[in-house]
N, C-alpha and C positions, 0 to 999 in steps of 0.2 A: 406732727406726725405727719410721715410717709402712707403710703397704701398698705395694705396688710402683706407679707410675704407669701412667696409660694414656696410650700414646703415640700412639691414635688418636684422642683427643679432647684432649690436651696444646696447651695456649695459654703461649707464651712472653709474658715480663712485658717492656715497651717497654726496660727497660734491658739496655746491652751487656756482660753478664755471664753470659753463658750461650752453651753451644755445643751444635749438635743436628745429628749425624750420622745421616742416616737413610733407606731408598730411597724415591726416588719414590714418591708416592702413599702411603707409610705413615701420614705423619701426616695427618689430616685438616683440624686448625684449626692447624697451625703449619708454617711454611716452613723446612726443613732447610739447615744451612748447607752442607753438600756431603752425598754418596749415599757409604757405606761400601763396600767392595768385595765381589764375591762370592768366597766360600772352597771351595776345592776339598775340602768334606767336611761332612760330615753337623750335621745342628742338634746333636746330642748331642757330635760330637766337637767342633764349634765353641765350646759351651758348658764343654766339661771345659778344653780349651784357654786359653779367656778366665778362667776360674776360674784356673787354675793362674797365668797371667801376674798377676792382681790379688793372689792370695795371695804372690808373691814381692815385692811392691814393697810396703817398710816404711812409706812414707805413705798408703798405704791401709788403714784400717781399719773396724771396725763391718760385715764382709763379712756378707751374707745371700742365699742362693739359691735360688730353687726349680726343681731338674732337671725337675719333670713339666712346668710350664711356660717352661722354658730362659728363667729371669728370673734377673736379678742386681742388686743393689746395695750400692754400699758410700760412706763418707764419706771424701774424700781431705785431706788436710791440707798446707796451700801451704806451702812452705820457708822463705822469709826471716819473714813474718809470721804464719806460724799459723794461716792463716783455715782455716775447715772447707767444704767444700763436698760436694754431695750429686752422686752419681752413679747413673744407673740404665740398666741395658742391657738388650734383647730381643732374643735370638738368633731368626733368621726362617729355617727350612727353604725352600728356594727350588724346587729340585727335588733327584732322585736323585743324593744324593751332593752337594749345594751348599746352603751358607746364605749368609747374612748377617746382619746387626745393627743395629740402633737404639742409639743412645748418647747419654743426654743429662745434661751435665755442666753445674751451676750452681751460684752463689756464694748461700750462706746472706744475706751483708750487703755492705753497699757498692752502687756506682751501675757502675763499670767492676772489670774483674778484672785490666787489662792485658794479655788476651789468653791468663791462665793455663788458662782452662776449654778453650780450643780447643786449644792446646797439647799438654793431657792428651789429649785425646781421639785428637789425632794420634797422639800417642807411644802410647796404647793400640793402634789398630790396627797401628802400626808393631810393636809387639813381638808380637802377635799373628801377624801374617803370620811372623815370623823366629823364632818360640818353638821 
């Protein structure tokens, strides 16, 4: 895997096979699909919880984490066709005891993903909220 992406300068392709969840004004060159929730935990706590959720999912592999910069990346494999998708996450401390995150999930091949990346991002958010 390569370096972590820069959410600030992220540019999305014109194909509909990506999903970006990010707080307002976090991505300067890309429009997010929706904003993730602000969680009642520190950035480090959210990083730990997100890491545990990702590690518990068997379809997620090639996991890399940077605890200093609160960054995570991994490769997700789709169920039926076994396509590889790349996912980058940045934890964003908001204020005392609260944090949010940015997630960019994208397909490596093809034009449409039939909503697989959006579904994955929504499931990650749900899992982190209920873990």
